[in-house]
N, C-alpha and C positions, 0 to 999 in steps of 0.2 A: 438475688431476686429472679424471681418468677418469667418464665417467657411472659406470659397475659401482659404483666410489669414493660416489658422489653417491647414488644408490639406494639404498646399507649406513649411511648417516646421515641420510638422512629417514628409513627403518625402524625403526634405530635411539631417534629423539629418537619416532617410535608407540609404541614398546614401555615408552619410560623415564615415557611419561602414564599407563600402565597396570600401575601396579607388582601387580597380579591374576596376571599372565601370573607371577612367580617365586613360586616352595614356596623354604623356605629349612630345608637339613634340620640344618647348626651356622655357629657363626660364630662369633670371637672380634676382638675389641674393646680399645679401652683409651675408658675415658669415663675424663670432667675432672669428679673430683666438688668437693662444695663447701670441703673439707679437703683433700683429696686424689684421683692419679690410679688407679684403679683397674680390673682387665681385670673386662669380663664378656665369659660367654661362652652358647654351646649348642652341646653334644655328648650324641647321639642321646637327646633328648628329653626334655634335666637342664639346666637352665641352672646358673651358678655366677657367680662375686662375689666377688670377696679379697676386700671388704670388708668389717666388722668386725660390723655389722651382720644381714649375709648368713650369716658361720659363728658367730657368738653367739647367734642364734637361730632356733627350730623354726620356724620362718612357712616355710622355705624361699625366698623370698627375700627382697628390698629393693629400697627409691624405683632404686636403678641400670636392677636385670632389671623391676620391669613401666614403667622410661620404656621401654626398649628396647621390651620387646612393646608399647607401646602405637604409636613412629613406624614399627615396621617390619608391626606388625598384619595389613594384607594379603596378608602375603609368607610366615606362620609358619601352618602346623597349629593345628585351633584349639585341639590339647590345648600347643603351646609359647604362644602366645596367653595361658593362662588357666592358666597351669602356680603353682604353689605357691599350688593350690588351695584349700589353710590358710588362707585370707584370702574364701575362698569373694567374689572377685572375679567376675562374674554377666557376659557379652557384654552385654545392658541395660546396665550401666555405665559400663563401658569403651567406647561408645553413646553415651554423656552426656558423655565425659571428652573426646569429638574433636569 
């Protein structure tokens, strides 16, 4: 392996320890829930999930979305981190959970 590639690998390791460098704008994922797999995503500032709770309640969120918001918090804009604000999730309550 050449020295240029070694330098890139070392830089990648440093970057991986600094998730605040990344800002996610959209994503799509498969979430293995307790009863089924769900597609959870973020598109144009709007979260979506294929679970029954997300589609049947007017809350604008579900446990799968909230879990991803917590996992990816450092890589989401504040709006995307706390969307589904009908639940009045505050930054303080999210920080206490971490």
